[in-house]
N, C-alpha and C positions, 0 to 999 in steps of 0.2 A: 561874045565875051567871056563862054567857058571858054576858048583855045587860048587866049590872052591869060585868064588866071589862070591857067594850067602849068600855061608857058614859065609864069612869072613864078607858078610853086615849084615847077620844074630847076630854074633856077634858082633858086633859095637852097632849096635841098640841095646841089652839088656846094653849092659854098658851102653846105655845111658838113656835108661829107668830106668835101679840100680839106677845111681846117681839122675835123677828127684825122683824119690821117696824118697830116702833117704834127698835131699834138701826139697821136702814138708814135709816130718818127721820132721823133722830139727824146720821149719820155722811153724811148724801145734803148736808148745812148748809156746810161748806165747800168744799169744789167748787163747790157752785152759786154761792156767796156771792166765790170769787176765779175762775171763770172771768166774772162778769159775766150769768150770766144771771137776769135779772130778775124777770122772770114766775115759771119755776118756784120761785127764791130762795121769791118772798111764798109760792107756794103751800102751803109747810110748814105753813102755818098755817092753821087758821081766815080765814072772812071777816072775822071782828073780834078775831081772834087779836090777842095783844100779845106784845111783847119790850120790856122794861125790862130794858137794860142798865149802867144805873150808879143811875139815882137821881138825879136832877137833871139837871145839863147836862153834856154830853160834855166831854170835853179838847180837842177841836174847833167848841168853841162852836152846837152842832147837838143837838135835845132827843134827850135817852136813853133815852122813852119812846114806845112808838111805840103805834101801836092801826090795826089792818086792812091789809087787802092793799095799798090806794091809799097808806097812809104809810109800810108796807115797802118800796115799790116805790121813792117817792121818794127815799129813804135808801140805797135797792142802784143806782138809777140817777145820785144826786147825784154832785156834784165831787169831794165827800172821799173817796168810796166810789171811786171812779175813781183819783182820785190816789194812793192805797192797793195798789189791784189792778195796778195800770202801772207801778209801781216794785218792787211783789215781795212779795207775802204768803201766809200762810197762813192761815187760819182752820182751827184744830186742837179735835174733838171725843173730848177722850176719851171710852172705852167709859165708861158713866155706869152707876149702879145704876137698875133698871127694877124699877116693881112695877107691874102691873095689876089694876084693881079692876073687874072687867068691863069696863062701856064705857066707861070712864074711865081712866087713869094714871100714874103720878109716874112721872120722871126724875133721877138727882140726880149730879153730877157737875164737871170739869173741861172750861175753854175755855182756848185758849192761840193767839193772836195772833203770829204770826212777821213779821218783816220781813225787808226785806235789808239790809244794809249793807256795807259796803266788802268786808268780808271775811267772806265766809259771812252768818249770818241771824242773830238775837236775838229774845229772846221781848220784845217789847212790851206785850206783857197777858196776866199771866195771870187766870182768876177762878174764883170755886164757880160753877156753874150747877143751875139747879131748872127744872123742865119740865113741864109740866100738860098735859097731852093727852086727847084723845077717840078716840072711835073714831067717825066722819062713814061717809055714804056711798060716798068715795071713797079710804077707808081712813084709818089714825091720822092726825091733824095736832093741830100745835101749839094747843091755849087759850091759854099763857101760859107766857113761856122767862124768865127772871129770871138776871141775872148781879151778882155781886159783886165787883170788882177784891179782890184777895188781899193787901190793905195792911195787915191787923194789927189790922184794926177787926173788930167783930163781927162786925156785918152778910154778912161770907163764910161765917163759923161759924152764922152761925144758918142760912144755905141748907143748908149741908152735914149739919146736924144731921135734916133733914128725910127724909136717907139714911135708906129702913129694912136692917136690920142683916139678911143671910144667914143663912140659918137652915139 
């Protein structure tokens, strides 16, 4: 009986640790993006990780589906991103719902982009987000992140429906 209880406790502890590690990984995105930490921001993803942040071409005229560390680093090091962070920005990930499936996980929630305005800050962009993650030798990493602007269309609602209800 004690072995069963210990095994159950160990499994619960592992699940809690996975949730915490994933939350920390996702919450690190904004500070890394806003501080200009190009390499560290790219390393949140797997080597072939995908960042699909709108579908099509962004409002900045840049591709908005990036694949792999080199593409991610190019975006973070690019003039559009540097102009954004040097004019005052805050990439904010709100705490998502995280579901772990053994060696993979899904997270669903919201992200906002704050921009410095003459008088304070404005919400420049609000998105529904879905992350697919996997456990790697370096810890949890993002396999794919999909953002869809909360613009009234069906696409962001489709992402939000991926959220697993809390039981």
